[in-house]
N, C-alpha and C positions, 0 to 999 in steps of 0.2 A: 504494500500500500504506500503510495508516495506520501511524503511528509516533509515538513520543514523543521529545521532546528530553531528553537527560540531559546531565550535565556532561561536558565534554571529557575524553577519556582514560578514561571509565568502562569498567570491565571489562577491564583489560589482561590478557594471557595469557602464560603462561610457555612454552607449547608452540609459540610462534610460530616460532622459528628456533634452531638449535643454534649455538654459537660456531663460527665458520667458515661458518655459514649464518645468522648474525646472531641467535643466541640463546645463553643461558647459564644457569647456575644462579641462581635468585633468592634474595635474602636472606630471612631468616625473617620480616621485617616485611611481606613482600609479601602482598596479600590472596589469598583462596582462588581467586578467579576467574582468577588468573594461571596456574593449573594446567590450564586448558582447552587444547584442541588448537590454536586459532588465535585471531585477534583477534575474539572472540565478540561484543563489544559495539560493533563499528565502526559498524554501521548505527544503533545507538542514540545514539551521540555525534555522528553526522553524517548527516542524511537522504540525502546523496548516495550512501551505501553501501547503501541499501535497494534492493529490486527496482525496476527502471525499465524503461520501454519508450521507446526513442529519447529518453532524457533525461526522461521523464515517469513519474509513479508508476503502478504497476499496482494496480488494486483486487483485493483478495484476499477470497474467500468462504470456505466451509468447507474444511477441510484436504483436499487432493487427494493421491491416490496413483497412481503409474504404474509399470509394470514396465519394466525396462531394454529388453527386447526390443520392447515396444510403442512406447516413446519413440524407439528407434533407427529402427524401421521408419517412423514418422511423419516423422522428421527427414530420412530419405533423400531424400524428394521435395522438401525445402527446403534441400538442401545448398548451402553457399556456394561460389562459383566459386574455382578455384585462385588467381586474381588477387586476389580479395577476401581470401582466407585469408592470402596473402602480405602484403597491405596491413595487415591487422589485427595480425599478428605484428610487423611493422615498427613500427607505432604503439605497441604495448605495450612493445617494447624501448626506444623513445624515452622513454616514460614512466618506465621503470626508470632510464634514464640521468639523466633530469631529477631524479628523486627523490633519487638518490645525490648528485648535484652540488648541488642546492638545500640539502639538509640539511647536508652537510659544509661548504658555503660559509657557511651561517648559523652554524655552530659553529667557524668559523676561529679559531684561537688557543686552543681548548679542549684540543687534544691536542698532543703534542710535534711532530708533523709534520702534513702535510695530511690524512692518514688515521690512525686510531688503531692502535696496536700491540696485540698479543695481551693484554698485561698491562692496557692501558687498556680493552680490551673487557670484561675480567673485573671491572674496578673498579666500585664502586657509585656511583650517582648518584641524584638525586631527580627524579621526573617533575613535571609541572605540578599534579598532585593531591597532591604531597607524599609520594608513596610511593617506597619504596626499590627500585630495580631496577638491573640491570647496564647499562653503557653499550651492550653488544651488543643487549639487548632494547629499550632506549630508541631507539637508532638505527634498528633494524628497524621499530619501530612508526611512527616519524616518517617514514621512507622509504615505508612502506606508505601512509600517509595522503596523501602527495604523489602517489604513483603512482596511487592510486585516483581522486583528484580529476582527474588528468590523463586517465586512462582514461575517466572519465565524459564529459569534454569531447570527446575524440577519437572515441569510439564514437557519441556523439550527432551529431557532424559527418558520420559515415559513414552515418547513418540506420538504424543497427542496433537491434534489440530486444535488451536485455541486462539482467542483474542483477549487482550488486556485493555481495559478502559475504552472499549468500543462504545461510541455514542449511538443511540437508536432514537428515532421518532416512533411514537406509539399512539395509534388511534384507539382510544379506549372503547369507542362504540363498535368498530369493526374488528378490533383485536389485531389489526394489521400493523406491522412494523417495517421500518426501512432504515438503512444505514446513513449516518452522517460522516462524510469523509473528513480527514484531518484538515484539508484545505477549507472546506465549508465551515468546520468548527472554528478554525482560526479567524475566518471572516466574520462569523457571528459574534465571536468574543470581542473583536475589534469594534463591532457595532454596539456593544454593551451587553450582549447575551440575552436580550429579551426573548428572542425566538427559541432559545434553548429551554425555556420553562416548560416543564412537563415531559421533556425528553429523559431517557433512561441511560445510565452509564454504569453497568455492573463491572466490578473489578476483574473478574475472570469468567470467560465464557468458553466452555469446551464445545466444539461443534464438528460438523461433518466436512469441513473444508470451506464452507460458506458460513460466515457469522450469522446469517439469517436462519440457518438450520441448526438450532440450538439443542445441545444435549444438557449436561448440568451447568449450573451457574453458581459461582462462589463470590461472596462479598465480604471484605474485611471490615471489622469495626474494632476500634481500640479505645478502651475507657481511659480517662485521665486519672480518675479516682475509683475506689471500690473495685479493685482488681479481683476480689473474691467472687464477684458476680459475673455471670456470662454476658456476652454481647447481646444487644437488643436492637431491633429494627426501629428506626425513627418514625414518628408519625408526622405526616405532612401538615403544615400549619394552615391556619385560616387564610383564605385568599388564594391558596394554591389550587391547581387543577384537580389534585387528588386530596384536597383538604379532609382531614380526619382519618384517612386511610393509612395503614402501615405500609412502609416502603416494600417490605417483603411480600405483602399481598398483591401489590401492583406488579412486582417482578414476576410473580407466579402467573398472573393473568397474561403477561407479555411473553414469558419464556417457558412456561410449563411448570410442573410440580417439583422438578429437581432443582430447587433454589435453596442454597445453604448459606447460613451466616457463620462466619469464621472469626474467632477472637483468640487471643493467647490463652493457653491453659497451663503452661508449665514455665520453666526457666528460672533463672537466678532471682528474679524479682517476684515470683509467685508467692 
């Protein structure tokens, strides 16, 4: 899939994670892109996050659209074995553990303890682009970066076809979805990102060689506090196209039943 390199951390997002799910309220200095649903520009800042097939890029032609029923029917004949599904989930959990451990180890001494307290999560910091964000958001973004790089390596080793941070348009009424290319994504972000509202961007999509023919989906969530609790899907806020609905429920409508939430479970900071 063709793409352009942009500066690291371009297009950070505020909707990434809620405090307790690793997100918080952003300062007034934060750019408009932070208000998007997830890490919209991840694939722009790192080519590893764009659609790949077994670790290689996928060529993208004209925008394709597929109905959920058609995609699900096609995927049935290519379903992964229970053993492979178990292996994939285990590897994704290892990636989440690695992400939390690597990031907090790198920041050792920054917080009062090994992990930040709630007040520290709400405190403001500056990212590598010089933008003001909460520690909750910065940690979530940095952990996502490590987890996605890890997922890219692990899924490539398993010989799977997959996409990372692929953005989809989703028609809630018809259940059809279509791909948004990195070029279109970059253009929409430059225009403020309004047209990206209601689009979906799962972290990891295993597919049949076409990102529209989805098998399982995995989404990473990192808490900033309360590590003893499991990850939780965020609920879309008032005014959103999916207001009141859980992110996971919308993902299942778009991608099918095999949608899995992944958070760290072990590691030196558990």
